[in-house]
TORKOL-4160 file (C-alpha; in steps of 0.2 Angstrom, whole numbers, padded with zeros to 4 digits, m for minus):
476
<pt num="1" X="0019" Y="m0134" Z="0192"/>
<pt num="2" X="0018" Y="m0147" Z="0178"/>
<pt num="3" X="0032" Y="m0147" Z="0166"/>
<pt num="4" X="0027" Y="m0148" Z="0148"/>
<pt num="5" X="0039" Y="m0153" Z="0135"/>
<pt num="6" X="0046" Y="m0139" Z="0125"/>
<pt num="7" X="0040" Y="m0147" Z="0109"/>
<pt num="8" X="0023" Y="m0151" Z="0115"/>
<pt num="9" X="0014" Y="m0139" Z="0104"/>
<pt num="10" X="m0002" Y="m0149" Z="0105"/>
<pt num="11" X="m0004" Y="m0148" Z="0124"/>
<pt num="12" X="m0001" Y="m0130" Z="0123"/>
<pt num="13" X="m0014" Y="m0127" Z="0110"/>
<pt num="14" X="m0026" Y="m0138" Z="0121"/>
<pt num="15" X="m0022" Y="m0127" Z="0136"/>
<pt num="16" X="m0025" Y="m0111" Z="0127"/>
<pt num="17" X="m0042" Y="m0117" Z="0119"/>
<pt num="18" X="m0049" Y="m0122" Z="0136"/>
<pt num="19" X="m0043" Y="m0106" Z="0144"/>
<pt num="20" X="m0052" Y="m0097" Z="0130"/>
<pt num="21" X="m0068" Y="m0107" Z="0133"/>
<pt num="22" X="m0068" Y="m0103" Z="0151"/>
<pt num="23" X="m0064" Y="m0084" Z="0149"/>
<pt num="24" X="m0078" Y="m0083" Z="0136"/>
<pt num="25" X="m0091" Y="m0091" Z="0147"/>
<pt num="26" X="m0093" Y="m0107" Z="0137"/>
<pt num="27" X="m0086" Y="m0117" Z="0152"/>
<pt num="28" X="m0093" Y="m0110" Z="0169"/>
<pt num="29" X="m0087" Y="m0114" Z="0186"/>
<pt num="30" X="m0093" Y="m0132" Z="0191"/>
<pt num="31" X="m0095" Y="m0138" Z="0173"/>
<pt num="32" X="m0087" Y="m0154" Z="0169"/>
<pt num="33" X="m0075" Y="m0156" Z="0155"/>
<pt num="34" X="m0074" Y="m0171" Z="0143"/>
<pt num="35" X="m0064" Y="m0186" Z="0149"/>
<pt num="36" X="m0046" Y="m0186" Z="0144"/>
<pt num="37" X="m0051" Y="m0201" Z="0132"/>
<pt num="38" X="m0065" Y="m0191" Z="0124"/>
<pt num="39" X="m0055" Y="m0175" Z="0122"/>
<pt num="40" X="m0040" Y="m0185" Z="0115"/>
<pt num="41" X="m0051" Y="m0193" Z="0101"/>
<pt num="42" X="m0059" Y="m0176" Z="0097"/>
<pt num="43" X="m0042" Y="m0167" Z="0095"/>
<pt num="44" X="m0033" Y="m0182" Z="0087"/>
<pt num="45" X="m0021" Y="m0181" Z="0101"/>
<pt num="46" X="m0014" Y="m0194" Z="0113"/>
<pt num="47" X="m0022" Y="m0197" Z="0129"/>
<pt num="48" X="m0006" Y="m0193" Z="0138"/>
<pt num="49" X="m0005" Y="m0176" Z="0130"/>
<pt num="50" X="m0022" Y="m0172" Z="0135"/>
<pt num="51" X="m0019" Y="m0178" Z="0153"/>
<pt num="52" X="m0003" Y="m0167" Z="0154"/>
<pt num="53" X="m0014" Y="m0152" Z="0148"/>
<pt num="54" X="m0027" Y="m0155" Z="0161"/>
<pt num="55" X="m0014" Y="m0157" Z="0174"/>
<pt num="56" X="m0006" Y="m0140" Z="0169"/>
<pt num="57" X="m0023" Y="m0132" Z="0170"/>
<pt num="58" X="m0026" Y="m0140" Z="0187"/>
<pt num="59" X="m0009" Y="m0133" Z="0193"/>
<pt num="60" X="m0014" Y="m0115" Z="0187"/>
<pt num="61" X="m0031" Y="m0116" Z="0196"/>
<pt num="62" X="m0042" Y="m0117" Z="0181"/>
<pt num="63" X="m0048" Y="m0135" Z="0184"/>
<pt num="64" X="m0051" Y="m0146" Z="0199"/>
<pt num="65" X="m0046" Y="m0164" Z="0196"/>
<pt num="66" X="m0051" Y="m0178" Z="0208"/>
<pt num="67" X="m0046" Y="m0196" Z="0206"/>
<pt num="68" X="m0059" Y="m0206" Z="0196"/>
<pt num="69" X="m0069" Y="m0191" Z="0191"/>
<pt num="70" X="m0070" Y="m0179" Z="0176"/>
<pt num="71" X="m0061" Y="m0163" Z="0178"/>
<pt num="72" X="m0072" Y="m0148" Z="0183"/>
<pt num="73" X="m0070" Y="m0129" Z="0180"/>
<pt num="74" X="m0064" Y="m0121" Z="0196"/>
<pt num="75" X="m0075" Y="m0109" Z="0206"/>
<pt num="76" X="m0072" Y="m0090" Z="0205"/>
<pt num="77" X="m0069" Y="m0090" Z="0186"/>
<pt num="78" X="m0086" Y="m0083" Z="0181"/>
<pt num="79" X="m0088" Y="m0066" Z="0173"/>
<pt num="80" X="m0096" Y="m0052" Z="0184"/>
<pt num="81" X="m0111" Y="m0051" Z="0173"/>
<pt num="82" X="m0113" Y="m0069" Z="0169"/>
<pt num="83" X="m0111" Y="m0065" Z="0151"/>
<pt num="84" X="m0097" Y="m0069" Z="0138"/>
<pt num="85" X="m0085" Y="m0054" Z="0139"/>
<pt num="86" X="m0083" Y="m0043" Z="0123"/>
<pt num="87" X="m0068" Y="m0050" Z="0114"/>
<pt num="88" X="m0063" Y="m0033" Z="0106"/>
<pt num="89" X="m0057" Y="m0022" Z="0121"/>
<pt num="90" X="m0057" Y="m0003" Z="0118"/>
<pt num="91" X="m0040" Y="0004" Z="0117"/>
<pt num="92" X="m0034" Y="0014" Z="0131"/>
<pt num="93" X="m0022" Y="0029" Z="0132"/>
<pt num="94" X="m0019" Y="0030" Z="0113"/>
<pt num="95" X="m0008" Y="0044" Z="0107"/>
<pt num="96" X="m0014" Y="0059" Z="0096"/>
<pt num="97" X="m0006" Y="0050" Z="0081"/>
<pt num="98" X="m0016" Y="0034" Z="0084"/>
<pt num="99" X="m0032" Y="0044" Z="0086"/>
<pt num="100" X="m0029" Y="0053" Z="0070"/>
<pt num="101" X="m0026" Y="0036" Z="0061"/>
<pt num="102" X="m0042" Y="0029" Z="0068"/>
<pt num="103" X="m0052" Y="0044" Z="0062"/>
<pt num="104" X="m0047" Y="0042" Z="0044"/>
<pt num="105" X="m0058" Y="0033" Z="0031"/>
<pt num="106" X="m0050" Y="0016" Z="0025"/>
<pt num="107" X="m0044" Y="0015" Z="0007"/>
<pt num="108" X="m0054" Y="0005" Z="m0006"/>
<pt num="109" X="m0052" Y="m0014" Z="m0003"/>
<pt num="110" X="m0049" Y="m0026" Z="m0017"/>
<pt num="111" X="m0065" Y="m0034" Z="m0023"/>
<pt num="112" X="m0068" Y="m0052" Z="m0028"/>
<pt num="113" X="m0069" Y="m0052" Z="m0047"/>
<pt num="114" X="m0072" Y="m0067" Z="m0058"/>
<pt num="115" X="m0072" Y="m0058" Z="m0074"/>
<pt num="116" X="m0061" Y="m0042" Z="m0072"/>
<pt num="117" X="m0054" Y="m0032" Z="m0057"/>
<pt num="118" X="m0050" Y="m0015" Z="m0063"/>
<pt num="119" X="m0041" Y="m0010" Z="m0046"/>
<pt num="120" X="m0026" Y="0002" Z="m0049"/>
<pt num="121" X="m0009" Y="m0003" Z="m0043"/>
<pt num="122" X="m0010" Y="m0022" Z="m0047"/>
<pt num="123" X="0002" Y="m0029" Z="m0059"/>
<pt num="124" X="0001" Y="m0045" Z="m0069"/>
<pt num="125" X="0010" Y="m0060" Z="m0060"/>
<pt num="126" X="0015" Y="m0066" Z="m0077"/>
<pt num="127" X="0025" Y="m0050" Z="m0081"/>
<pt num="128" X="0037" Y="m0053" Z="m0066"/>
<pt num="129" X="0055" Y="m0057" Z="m0072"/>
<pt num="130" X="0056" Y="m0073" Z="m0064"/>
<pt num="131" X="0072" Y="m0080" Z="m0072"/>
<pt num="132" X="0081" Y="m0063" Z="m0071"/>
<pt num="133" X="0076" Y="m0062" Z="m0053"/>
<pt num="134" X="0081" Y="m0080" Z="m0049"/>
<pt num="135" X="0099" Y="m0077" Z="m0057"/>
<pt num="136" X="0102" Y="m0061" Z="m0048"/>
<pt num="137" X="0095" Y="m0069" Z="m0031"/>
<pt num="138" X="0107" Y="m0084" Z="m0033"/>
<pt num="139" X="0122" Y="m0073" Z="m0036"/>
<pt num="140" X="0117" Y="m0061" Z="m0021"/>
<pt num="141" X="0116" Y="m0076" Z="m0010"/>
<pt num="142" X="0132" Y="m0084" Z="m0016"/>
<pt num="143" X="0141" Y="m0068" Z="m0013"/>
<pt num="144" X="0135" Y="m0066" Z="0005"/>
<pt num="145" X="0147" Y="m0057" Z="0017"/>
<pt num="146" X="0157" Y="m0067" Z="0029"/>
<pt num="147" X="0149" Y="m0058" Z="0043"/>
<pt num="148" X="0130" Y="m0054" Z="0044"/>
<pt num="149" X="0127" Y="m0037" Z="0051"/>
<pt num="150" X="0115" Y="m0022" Z="0050"/>
<pt num="151" X="0118" Y="m0012" Z="0035"/>
<pt num="152" X="0118" Y="0007" Z="0031"/>
<pt num="153" X="0101" Y="0014" Z="0035"/>
<pt num="154" X="0101" Y="0023" Z="0018"/>
<pt num="155" X="0103" Y="0007" Z="0008"/>
<pt num="156" X="0117" Y="m0003" Z="0002"/>
<pt num="157" X="0131" Y="0006" Z="m0007"/>
<pt num="158" X="0130" Y="m0005" Z="m0022"/>
<pt num="159" X="0111" Y="m0002" Z="m0025"/>
<pt num="160" X="0113" Y="0017" Z="m0022"/>
<pt num="161" X="0127" Y="0018" Z="m0035"/>
<pt num="162" X="0116" Y="0008" Z="m0047"/>
<pt num="163" X="0101" Y="0019" Z="m0044"/>
<pt num="164" X="0111" Y="0034" Z="m0047"/>
<pt num="165" X="0117" Y="0029" Z="m0064"/>
<pt num="166" X="0099" Y="0022" Z="m0068"/>
<pt num="167" X="0091" Y="0038" Z="m0063"/>
<pt num="168" X="0103" Y="0048" Z="m0074"/>
<pt num="169" X="0099" Y="0037" Z="m0089"/>
<pt num="170" X="0081" Y="0035" Z="m0087"/>
<pt num="171" X="0075" Y="0051" Z="m0079"/>
<pt num="172" X="0089" Y="0064" Z="m0081"/>
<pt num="173" X="0091" Y="0066" Z="m0062"/>
<pt num="174" X="0109" Y="0071" Z="m0057"/>
<pt num="175" X="0113" Y="0066" Z="m0039"/>
<pt num="176" X="0126" Y="0057" Z="m0028"/>
<pt num="177" X="0123" Y="0040" Z="m0020"/>
<pt num="178" X="0123" Y="0049" Z="m0003"/>
<pt num="179" X="0107" Y="0058" Z="m0008"/>
<pt num="180" X="0098" Y="0042" Z="m0011"/>
<pt num="181" X="0088" Y="0033" Z="0003"/>
<pt num="182" X="0081" Y="0016" Z="0000"/>
<pt num="183" X="0064" Y="0013" Z="0008"/>
<pt num="184" X="0051" Y="0000" Z="0010"/>
<pt num="185" X="0040" Y="0006" Z="m0004"/>
<pt num="186" X="0036" Y="0024" Z="m0008"/>
<pt num="187" X="0024" Y="0024" Z="0006"/>
<pt num="188" X="0038" Y="0023" Z="0019"/>
<pt num="189" X="0046" Y="0037" Z="0010"/>
<pt num="190" X="0031" Y="0048" Z="0012"/>
<pt num="191" X="0030" Y="0044" Z="0030"/>
<pt num="192" X="0048" Y="0049" Z="0033"/>
<pt num="193" X="0044" Y="0066" Z="0024"/>
<pt num="194" X="0029" Y="0069" Z="0035"/>
<pt num="195" X="0038" Y="0065" Z="0051"/>
<pt num="196" X="0053" Y="0076" Z="0046"/>
<pt num="197" X="0045" Y="0091" Z="0038"/>
<pt num="198" X="0029" Y="0093" Z="0047"/>
<pt num="199" X="0024" Y="0098" Z="0065"/>
<pt num="200" X="0006" Y="0096" Z="0072"/>
<pt num="201" X="m0004" Y="0110" Z="0065"/>
<pt num="202" X="0007" Y="0114" Z="0050"/>
<pt num="203" X="m0002" Y="0116" Z="0033"/>
<pt num="204" X="0003" Y="0106" Z="0018"/>
<pt num="205" X="m0003" Y="0107" Z="0000"/>
<pt num="206" X="m0010" Y="0092" Z="m0008"/>
<pt num="207" X="m0018" Y="0090" Z="m0025"/>
<pt num="208" X="m0037" Y="0088" Z="m0026"/>
<pt num="209" X="m0041" Y="0075" Z="m0031"/>
<pt num="210" X="m0026" Y="0066" Z="m0025"/>
<pt num="211" X="m0017" Y="0050" Z="m0018"/>
<pt num="212" X="m0027" Y="0046" Z="m0003"/>
<pt num="213" X="m0013" Y="0037" Z="0007"/>
<pt num="214" X="m0002" Y="0052" Z="0004"/>
<pt num="215" X="m0015" Y="0063" Z="0012"/>
<pt num="216" X="m0017" Y="0051" Z="0026"/>
<pt num="217" X="0001" Y="0050" Z="0030"/>
<pt num="218" X="0003" Y="0069" Z="0031"/>
<pt num="219" X="m0013" Y="0071" Z="0042"/>
<pt num="220" X="m0007" Y="0057" Z="0053"/>
<pt num="221" X="0009" Y="0067" Z="0057"/>
<pt num="222" X="m0002" Y="0082" Z="0062"/>
<pt num="223" X="m0002" Y="0091" Z="0046"/>
<pt num="224" X="m0017" Y="0101" Z="0040"/>
<pt num="225" X="m0022" Y="0098" Z="0022"/>
<pt num="226" X="m0024" Y="0112" Z="0010"/>
<pt num="227" X="m0032" Y="0105" Z="m0005"/>
<pt num="228" X="m0028" Y="0113" Z="m0022"/>
<pt num="229" X="m0038" Y="0109" Z="m0037"/>
<pt num="230" X="m0030" Y="0102" Z="m0053"/>
<pt num="231" X="m0035" Y="0102" Z="m0071"/>
<pt num="232" X="m0027" Y="0096" Z="m0087"/>
<pt num="233" X="m0011" Y="0105" Z="m0084"/>
<pt num="234" X="m0009" Y="0098" Z="m0066"/>
<pt num="235" X="m0009" Y="0108" Z="m0050"/>
<pt num="236" X="m0016" Y="0125" Z="m0051"/>
<pt num="237" X="m0002" Y="0137" Z="m0045"/>
<pt num="238" X="m0010" Y="0154" Z="m0046"/>
<pt num="239" X="m0015" Y="0156" Z="m0028"/>
<pt num="240" X="m0005" Y="0144" Z="m0018"/>
<pt num="241" X="m0006" Y="0146" Z="0001"/>
<pt num="242" X="0009" Y="0147" Z="0013"/>
<pt num="243" X="0013" Y="0129" Z="0019"/>
<pt num="244" X="0028" Y="0118" Z="0025"/>
<pt num="245" X="0027" Y="0107" Z="0010"/>
<pt num="246" X="0018" Y="0102" Z="m0006"/>
<pt num="247" X="0014" Y="0085" Z="m0012"/>
<pt num="248" X="0013" Y="0083" Z="m0031"/>
<pt num="249" X="0012" Y="0070" Z="m0045"/>
<pt num="250" X="0018" Y="0082" Z="m0059"/>
<pt num="251" X="0023" Y="0069" Z="m0072"/>
<pt num="252" X="0006" Y="0060" Z="m0071"/>
<pt num="253" X="m0006" Y="0068" Z="m0059"/>
<pt num="254" X="m0015" Y="0055" Z="m0048"/>
<pt num="255" X="m0029" Y="0050" Z="m0052"/>
<pt num="256" X="m0034" Y="0062" Z="m0067"/>
<pt num="257" X="m0018" Y="0060" Z="m0077"/>
<pt num="258" X="m0013" Y="0078" Z="m0081"/>
<pt num="259" X="0005" Y="0083" Z="m0083"/>
<pt num="260" X="0011" Y="0099" Z="m0074"/>
<pt num="261" X="0015" Y="0112" Z="m0087"/>
<pt num="262" X="0031" Y="0121" Z="m0089"/>
<pt num="263" X="0024" Y="0137" Z="m0083"/>
<pt num="264" X="0016" Y="0129" Z="m0067"/>
<pt num="265" X="0032" Y="0120" Z="m0063"/>
<pt num="266" X="0042" Y="0136" Z="m0062"/>
<pt num="267" X="0028" Y="0144" Z="m0053"/>
<pt num="268" X="0028" Y="0130" Z="m0040"/>
<pt num="269" X="0046" Y="0131" Z="m0038"/>
<pt num="270" X="0046" Y="0150" Z="m0036"/>
<pt num="271" X="0032" Y="0147" Z="m0022"/>
<pt num="272" X="0043" Y="0135" Z="m0013"/>
<pt num="273" X="0058" Y="0147" Z="m0014"/>
<pt num="274" X="0048" Y="0161" Z="m0007"/>
<pt num="275" X="0039" Y="0151" Z="0007"/>
<pt num="276" X="0054" Y="0140" Z="0012"/>
<pt num="277" X="0043" Y="0125" Z="0008"/>
<pt num="278" X="0049" Y="0108" Z="0001"/>
<pt num="279" X="0041" Y="0099" Z="m0013"/>
<pt num="280" X="0038" Y="0081" Z="m0012"/>
<pt num="281" X="0037" Y="0074" Z="m0030"/>
<pt num="282" X="0030" Y="0057" Z="m0032"/>
<pt num="283" X="0035" Y="0049" Z="m0048"/>
<pt num="284" X="0025" Y="0034" Z="m0045"/>
<pt num="285" X="0024" Y="0027" Z="m0063"/>
<pt num="286" X="0038" Y="0038" Z="m0072"/>
<pt num="287" X="0043" Y="0023" Z="m0083"/>
<pt num="288" X="0027" Y="0023" Z="m0092"/>
<pt num="289" X="0025" Y="0035" Z="m0107"/>
<pt num="290" X="0014" Y="0030" Z="m0121"/>
<pt num="291" X="0011" Y="0043" Z="m0135"/>
<pt num="292" X="0022" Y="0057" Z="m0127"/>
<pt num="293" X="0040" Y="0060" Z="m0124"/>
<pt num="294" X="0046" Y="0057" Z="m0106"/>
<pt num="295" X="0043" Y="0071" Z="m0094"/>
<pt num="296" X="0058" Y="0077" Z="m0085"/>
<pt num="297" X="0055" Y="0076" Z="m0066"/>
<pt num="298" X="0053" Y="0092" Z="m0056"/>
<pt num="299" X="0068" Y="0088" Z="m0046"/>
<pt num="300" X="0079" Y="0091" Z="m0061"/>
<pt num="301" X="0075" Y="0110" Z="m0060"/>
<pt num="302" X="0078" Y="0112" Z="m0042"/>
<pt num="303" X="0087" Y="0098" Z="m0033"/>
<pt num="304" X="0088" Y="0108" Z="m0017"/>
<pt num="305" X="0070" Y="0110" Z="m0015"/>
<pt num="306" X="0062" Y="0094" Z="m0022"/>
<pt num="307" X="0062" Y="0077" Z="m0013"/>
<pt num="308" X="0060" Y="0064" Z="m0027"/>
<pt num="309" X="0050" Y="0048" Z="m0023"/>
<pt num="310" X="0052" Y="0033" Z="m0034"/>
<pt num="311" X="0046" Y="0015" Z="m0032"/>
<pt num="312" X="0048" Y="m0002" Z="m0040"/>
<pt num="313" X="0030" Y="m0006" Z="m0036"/>
<pt num="314" X="0024" Y="m0002" Z="m0054"/>
<pt num="315" X="0038" Y="m0011" Z="m0063"/>
<pt num="316" X="0043" Y="m0026" Z="m0053"/>
<pt num="317" X="0030" Y="m0030" Z="m0039"/>
<pt num="318" X="0021" Y="m0020" Z="m0025"/>
<pt num="319" X="0024" Y="m0035" Z="m0014"/>
<pt num="320" X="0043" Y="m0032" Z="m0014"/>
<pt num="321" X="0041" Y="m0015" Z="m0005"/>
<pt num="322" X="0056" Y="m0007" Z="m0013"/>
<pt num="323" X="0057" Y="0012" Z="m0016"/>
<pt num="324" X="0069" Y="0026" Z="m0015"/>
<pt num="325" X="0070" Y="0044" Z="m0011"/>
<pt num="326" X="0082" Y="0057" Z="m0019"/>
<pt num="327" X="0084" Y="0070" Z="m0005"/>
<pt num="328" X="0093" Y="0087" Z="m0005"/>
<pt num="329" X="0110" Y="0086" Z="0002"/>
<pt num="330" X="0106" Y="0096" Z="0017"/>
<pt num="331" X="0092" Y="0083" Z="0022"/>
<pt num="332" X="0103" Y="0067" Z="0020"/>
<pt num="333" X="0108" Y="0065" Z="0038"/>
<pt num="334" X="0090" Y="0068" Z="0045"/>
<pt num="335" X="0082" Y="0055" Z="0033"/>
<pt num="336" X="0096" Y="0043" Z="0037"/>
<pt num="337" X="0093" Y="0044" Z="0055"/>
<pt num="338" X="0075" Y="0043" Z="0054"/>
<pt num="339" X="0076" Y="0027" Z="0043"/>
<pt num="340" X="0088" Y="0019" Z="0056"/>
<pt num="341" X="0075" Y="0022" Z="0069"/>
<pt num="342" X="0060" Y="0016" Z="0058"/>
<pt num="343" X="0067" Y="m0001" Z="0054"/>
<pt num="344" X="0086" Y="0000" Z="0053"/>
<pt num="345" X="0086" Y="m0003" Z="0034"/>
<pt num="346" X="0077" Y="m0011" Z="0020"/>
<pt num="347" X="0080" Y="m0030" Z="0017"/>
<pt num="348" X="0098" Y="m0032" Z="0011"/>
<pt num="349" X="0095" Y="m0047" Z="0000"/>
<pt num="350" X="0082" Y="m0038" Z="m0010"/>
<pt num="351" X="0093" Y="m0023" Z="m0011"/>
<pt num="352" X="0107" Y="m0034" Z="m0018"/>
<pt num="353" X="0096" Y="m0043" Z="m0030"/>
<pt num="354" X="0090" Y="m0026" Z="m0037"/>
<pt num="355" X="0107" Y="m0019" Z="m0038"/>
<pt num="356" X="0112" Y="m0034" Z="m0049"/>
<pt num="357" X="0097" Y="m0032" Z="m0060"/>
<pt num="358" X="0101" Y="m0014" Z="m0063"/>
<pt num="359" X="0120" Y="m0016" Z="m0065"/>
<pt num="360" X="0117" Y="m0031" Z="m0078"/>
<pt num="361" X="0104" Y="m0021" Z="m0088"/>
<pt num="362" X="0091" Y="m0034" Z="m0084"/>
<pt num="363" X="0080" Y="m0022" Z="m0075"/>
<pt num="364" X="0079" Y="m0010" Z="m0090"/>
<pt num="365" X="0076" Y="m0024" Z="m0102"/>
<pt num="366" X="0062" Y="m0029" Z="m0091"/>
<pt num="367" X="0055" Y="m0011" Z="m0091"/>
<pt num="368" X="0055" Y="m0010" Z="m0110"/>
<pt num="369" X="0046" Y="m0027" Z="m0111"/>
<pt num="370" X="0032" Y="m0023" Z="m0098"/>
<pt num="371" X="0031" Y="m0005" Z="m0106"/>
<pt num="372" X="0026" Y="m0014" Z="m0122"/>
<pt num="373" X="0014" Y="m0026" Z="m0114"/>
<pt num="374" X="0005" Y="m0012" Z="m0104"/>
<pt num="375" X="0004" Y="m0001" Z="m0120"/>
<pt num="376" X="m0005" Y="m0016" Z="m0128"/>
<pt num="377" X="m0017" Y="m0018" Z="m0113"/>
<pt num="378" X="m0020" Y="0001" Z="m0114"/>
<pt num="379" X="m0025" Y="0000" Z="m0132"/>
<pt num="380" X="m0036" Y="m0014" Z="m0129"/>
<pt num="381" X="m0045" Y="m0005" Z="m0114"/>
<pt num="382" X="m0047" Y="0011" Z="m0124"/>
<pt num="383" X="m0054" Y="0002" Z="m0139"/>
<pt num="384" X="m0066" Y="m0008" Z="m0128"/>
<pt num="385" X="m0072" Y="0008" Z="m0120"/>
<pt num="386" X="m0075" Y="0016" Z="m0137"/>
<pt num="387" X="m0083" Y="0001" Z="m0144"/>
<pt num="388" X="m0094" Y="m0003" Z="m0130"/>
<pt num="389" X="m0099" Y="0014" Z="m0122"/>
<pt num="390" X="m0095" Y="0026" Z="m0137"/>
<pt num="391" X="m0101" Y="0043" Z="m0132"/>
<pt num="392" X="m0106" Y="0037" Z="m0115"/>
<pt num="393" X="m0089" Y="0038" Z="m0108"/>
<pt num="394" X="m0075" Y="0052" Z="m0108"/>
<pt num="395" X="m0058" Y="0045" Z="m0104"/>
<pt num="396" X="m0044" Y="0055" Z="m0095"/>
<pt num="397" X="m0026" Y="0052" Z="m0091"/>
<pt num="398" X="m0023" Y="0039" Z="m0105"/>
<pt num="399" X="m0006" Y="0046" Z="m0111"/>
<pt num="400" X="0004" Y="0040" Z="m0097"/>
<pt num="401" X="0004" Y="0027" Z="m0082"/>
<pt num="402" X="m0006" Y="0011" Z="m0079"/>
<pt num="403" X="m0024" Y="0017" Z="m0077"/>
<pt num="404" X="m0037" Y="0029" Z="m0085"/>
<pt num="405" X="m0051" Y="0038" Z="m0078"/>
<pt num="406" X="m0068" Y="0034" Z="m0086"/>
<pt num="407" X="m0081" Y="0047" Z="m0083"/>
<pt num="408" X="m0099" Y="0041" Z="m0087"/>
<pt num="409" X="m0108" Y="0054" Z="m0097"/>
<pt num="410" X="m0126" Y="0057" Z="m0091"/>
<pt num="411" X="m0124" Y="0046" Z="m0075"/>
<pt num="412" X="m0124" Y="0056" Z="m0059"/>
<pt num="413" X="m0111" Y="0052" Z="m0046"/>
<pt num="414" X="m0124" Y="0047" Z="m0033"/>
<pt num="415" X="m0127" Y="0031" Z="m0044"/>
<pt num="416" X="m0109" Y="0025" Z="m0041"/>
<pt num="417" X="m0113" Y="0014" Z="m0026"/>
<pt num="418" X="m0127" Y="0005" Z="m0036"/>
<pt num="419" X="m0116" Y="0003" Z="m0051"/>
<pt num="420" X="m0102" Y="m0004" Z="m0040"/>
<pt num="421" X="m0114" Y="m0017" Z="m0032"/>
<pt num="422" X="m0121" Y="m0023" Z="m0048"/>
<pt num="423" X="m0103" Y="m0024" Z="m0056"/>
<pt num="424" X="m0097" Y="m0034" Z="m0041"/>
<pt num="425" X="m0112" Y="m0046" Z="m0043"/>
<pt num="426" X="m0107" Y="m0048" Z="m0061"/>
<pt num="427" X="m0089" Y="m0052" Z="m0057"/>
<pt num="428" X="m0082" Y="m0034" Z="m0060"/>
<pt num="429" X="m0071" Y="m0024" Z="m0048"/>
<pt num="430" X="m0074" Y="m0005" Z="m0050"/>
<pt num="431" X="m0067" Y="0009" Z="m0040"/>
<pt num="432" X="m0074" Y="0027" Z="m0040"/>
<pt num="433" X="m0064" Y="0043" Z="m0041"/>
<pt num="434" X="m0075" Y="0053" Z="m0029"/>
<pt num="435" X="m0067" Y="0046" Z="m0013"/>
<pt num="436" X="m0050" Y="0054" Z="m0019"/>
<pt num="437" X="m0057" Y="0072" Z="m0018"/>
<pt num="438" X="m0056" Y="0083" Z="m0002"/>
<pt num="439" X="m0070" Y="0076" Z="0010"/>
<pt num="440" X="m0074" Y="0094" Z="0015"/>
<pt num="441" X="m0076" Y="0101" Z="m0002"/>
<pt num="442" X="m0087" Y="0098" Z="m0018"/>
<pt num="443" X="m0086" Y="0081" Z="m0027"/>
<pt num="444" X="m0089" Y="0078" Z="m0045"/>
<pt num="445" X="m0107" Y="0077" Z="m0051"/>
<pt num="446" X="m0103" Y="0064" Z="m0064"/>
<pt num="447" X="m0099" Y="0046" Z="m0060"/>
<pt num="448" X="m0081" Y="0042" Z="m0063"/>
<pt num="449" X="m0071" Y="0026" Z="m0061"/>
<pt num="450" X="m0052" Y="0023" Z="m0060"/>
<pt num="451" X="m0048" Y="0008" Z="m0072"/>
<pt num="452" X="m0031" Y="0000" Z="m0069"/>
<pt num="453" X="m0026" Y="m0012" Z="m0083"/>
<pt num="454" X="m0009" Y="m0018" Z="m0079"/>
<pt num="455" X="m0015" Y="m0033" Z="m0069"/>
<pt num="456" X="m0027" Y="m0040" Z="m0083"/>
<pt num="457" X="m0024" Y="m0049" Z="m0099"/>
<pt num="458" X="m0032" Y="m0042" Z="m0115"/>
<pt num="459" X="m0047" Y="m0054" Z="m0115"/>
<pt num="460" X="m0051" Y="m0050" Z="m0097"/>
<pt num="461" X="m0051" Y="m0031" Z="m0102"/>
<pt num="462" X="m0063" Y="m0034" Z="m0116"/>
<pt num="463" X="m0075" Y="m0045" Z="m0106"/>
<pt num="464" X="m0074" Y="m0033" Z="m0091"/>
<pt num="465" X="m0079" Y="m0018" Z="m0102"/>
<pt num="466" X="m0092" Y="m0027" Z="m0111"/>
<pt num="467" X="m0100" Y="m0033" Z="m0094"/>
<pt num="468" X="m0099" Y="m0015" Z="m0088"/>
<pt num="469" X="m0108" Y="m0009" Z="m0103"/>
<pt num="470" X="m0122" Y="m0021" Z="m0101"/>
<pt num="471" X="m0124" Y="m0016" Z="m0083"/>
<pt num="472" X="m0125" Y="0003" Z="m0087"/>
<pt num="473" X="m0137" Y="m0001" Z="m0101"/>
<pt num="474" X="m0149" Y="m0010" Z="m0089"/>
<pt num="475" X="m0148" Y="0005" Z="m0077"/>
<pt num="476" X="m0150" Y="0019" Z="m0090"/>
């Protein structure tokens, strides 16, 4: 067999390209290939490289090369039908888990937006603490260990210790470092909860409407969703069913923004105690409180029942994929071993950088700074909605977090797709609330949109709402 040089990437790409053309039917048995001189000119490669590639294909039986003649495709390589084969083969022997995944509707994708993209979850790149991150990163790199090895699956001891003290100061959570598990974003934390707390067929309580990817991760594990309605006081707890766990966002219900009342908090904990269920508390934007005092986490009331899920995606960047769990002491070993099997541990350099930011106070200074900036963006958005839409809009969930829900008075929910299409054509990204409701239950009758503002500057917010108002006026 012809020996190609290990660094001859061009020849390998030529070989792969010709094989693809043969398998697809573009080249058929007996077809002549371009001369080595012509092929070399087309690819910008040397003739020697093309000759080596042709020789390799001849050795593998794809081509027939005769002295003084152009290479031809060897016989016997045609597809049975004579047609180009389908390039997307159907999967075989998928697990039940994979089939459940494929049956789920995809989440909303980001939309190209020239004027303003109101997608929730995005942060402004200008807000990232570049200098502080660079200083902490340089320090972490210079302090690298003499031996590079796998770390603790729960996370570095330095970061877990720093998180322990931060959570006590910022959220009133009392825990030990051993109760903290550092994960690749809160989504991995939810996945670990699903795998460890649910068996196929087990019911789980979830808010309706609620976070779609939380619902998906529990359903993918085989859980059976039991949607429970929410109102201005959060999850309705008067008739909770028996379930293995409940997923809640008590400090800022996603997406409607309600805060779980003290009475319902105690009712939810009493239900968990009576049924033996765990409560998964997603405090996804707990750092953002605007006109109200910080709401203590549910975890502070019952650390043995509540699994607290925190994230850095709403303060630093969703691209970092850093989050953490605070688990009851009795669950520590199970979560540690599950994390080890998932991916060994979260990236150590990022953990060391975050630990330095927390220990130095740079992280909390950053949080105070972006809290002020996002409070300003919130005010601009609310003012723009009032000025441009007036009584035509009802805003929910503005007291906390990084988004609001805008209900469009007098506009039926059936008109949402048309509004989204028109907005996209005008350079606006809009995302409806309705897909976050139970797919098997009633949907809202009024059109409503989640409007994130943390990724936009104030001028884009004003322009975006003004364009939206024009679109709505044209369709009234």
